[in-house]
N, C-alpha and C positions, 0 to 999 in steps of 0.2 A: 370711337376713333373718328376724327374729323375728315371732311371731304378732301381737302388738299392733300393730306397725308396718305389717304387711301389711293388717290390718283398716282402719287409718286411711287408707292409700293407696287401698284399694278404695272407701272412703266418699267420698274427696275427688276422685278423678281425673275422674269423669264430670261432676259439678257444675262443676268448674273449667274443663274443656274447653268446656262449653256456656255458660259465662259470657260467652264472646266471640261467641256466636251473634248475628247481626245484628239480628234482630227484638227479642228480649228484652234483649240486651246488658246482662246483669246486672252486668258489671264496672264499669259507670258508677257503681254505688252503693257502690263499694269503701270510700270514706271513711266512709259511714254504717255499713256492715257492720263496719269495723275499730273504730270508736268503740263500737258496741254490744258487740262481743266483749270489748274491754278493760274496759268498764264492768261487765259482768256476770261475766266470767271471774275477775277479781281476788278478790272475796269467795268465790267457789266454790273457787278454788285454796287460799285460806287454810283454808277448811273441810276440803278434801281433805287438806291437810298435817296438820291437827290429828287427823283421823280415822285417818290412816296412822300417826302417832306413837302414838296410843292403841290401835292394832291393832283398830280397828272393822272395817277392811278392809285389804287389802294386795295385793301383786302377786307373781305367780310369777316368780322370777328366770330360769327357763328359757324364759319367754315374752316377755321384754323385752330390749332391746339392752344395758341395763346402765348407760346414762348417766342420772344423776339430778341434779336441782336441788333442794337440800335433801333431802327424803326421797321426792320424787315422781319417777317415771320420766319421761323427756322425752316419751314417748308420751302419758302422762296429761295433761301440759300441752298438747300438741298436740290432744288430744281436745277441749278447750274452744275450739279454733280451728276444727278440721275439722268437727265436728258442727254448730255454729251456722251456719257458712258454707254447708254443704250444705242445711240446713233453711230458712234464709232464701232460698236460691236456689229451693228448691221453692215457697216462699211466693210469690215473684215470678212463677214460672211459672204458678201457680194464678191470680194476679191478671191475668196476660196473657190467659189463655184463658177465665176466668170473670169476668163482671162482678160486682164486689163489691156487696153490698147490706147495708143496716143490719139488724141483728137487735134487735128491741125486747124486751130481757130485763128482767124485773122484778128490780131490784137486791136485793130482799129474798131472792131465791134465793141470792145470794152470801153474804148474812148467815147464812142457815140452814146452808149448806155450811161456812162458816167455823167456826161453833160446833160443828158435828159433828166437825170435825177437831181442834178444841180439846179436846173430850171424849176423842177417841181418843188424843191426845198425852198426856193425863193418865193414861188407862188403861194406856198402854204406856210410862210414864216410865222404867221400869227397862231398857228396850231402847234403847240410845243412838241408833242409826240410825233406828229407828222413831219414837222420840220427836221427834227433830230434824226428820225429814221431815214428820211430821204437823203439827208446830208451824209449820214453814215454809209448808205448804199453808194452814193457818189464817191466817197473816199475809198470804199472797197474796190470799185471798178477802176478808178483812176490809179490806185496802187497796183491792181492786177495788170494794168497796161504797162506801167513803168517797171515793175519787178518781175513780171512774167512768171508767176508762180507755177512750178512744174505740175502740181496736182490739178490745176485748172485745165491742163491739156491732156487729161486722161478721161477715158470713157466712164470708168467706174465712179469717179467723183460725181459726174452729172447724173448717173443712175441713182446714186445714193441721195442726191438732192431731190430728185423726182419721187423716189420711194418714201423719203422721210416725211413728205407732206401727208401721207396717210396717217401715221401716228400723231403728227402735229395737229391734224384736223380733229382727230378723236379727243386728244388731250385738251386742246384749246376750246373745243366745244363745251366740254364739261366745266372747264375753268371759267368760261364766260357766260354760261347759261344759268348756273345756279344763282348768282355768280359767286365764284370764289374770288376772282379778280374783277374789280370794276374800273371803268375808265371815265375820266372827266370829259363829258361831251364837248366842252369848249376847247379841248386840247387835241381833238382828233377830227378827221374829215367828217366822220359820221357814216361812211359807207361800210357796211358789214356784210360778210358772207355768213348767212344765218345769224349767228350771234358774235362772230369773230371780226374785230376791226380789221380792215384791209391792211393797215400798217403792220399788223402782226405777221402777215405773210412775208413781208420784207425783213422784219425782225428775225424771223426763223431762218431765212436764207443766209443773212449775214452771220448769225450766231453759229449755225452749223458749219459754214464755210470757214470762219476763223478757227473753230475747234479743229477741223480736219487739216487745215494748213499747219497749225501748230503741232498737231499729232504727227503728221507726216514728217515735219522738220525734226522733232525729237526722236522719232523712230529711226530715221535715216542717220541721224547723228550718233545714235546708240550703236 
């Protein structure tokens, strides 16, 4: 069994088993989770496909099973199912054990952060991954300012974001240290935390935030 697939199984197995635990019974939210995954994963997969074609990043053939859909390994597609499932599960566990409370955030902070990342994206416009990731972070915070998403004003959302960096660091360390995923050094800043490109930390924040916003929307709609 190849490295990437093993990492995905290890990330998925415990959240899935405990999804049937009687008190939390996370599996009851599977429709909302599925809708959020589809809604967010599609644009990210298109982005992934384009970057793979342009060799902004790629995958080590000896670390994947070899089955591909277009140019993406099947493991990479499963990544956008396994990771959000596990993190949304953690979010519901946090909600179960910790009473959620509103966080009164001055929306102007989002505006300041947005324009900071806009400036960074301009400064690093020659580095494709850096530019796109900083631009996406700008779009996230500018939309947070204008749309005032309710979930961003809750304590448990920010707890989840903080806690999620623990599994993120473990998974990304293995993905980038073997490496399973390689990065074109001409398309990133080159600053790494151990083996993880600094851009990945912002990628993770945006990814989990979009998934949680979508999940919260579909769950409330249901």
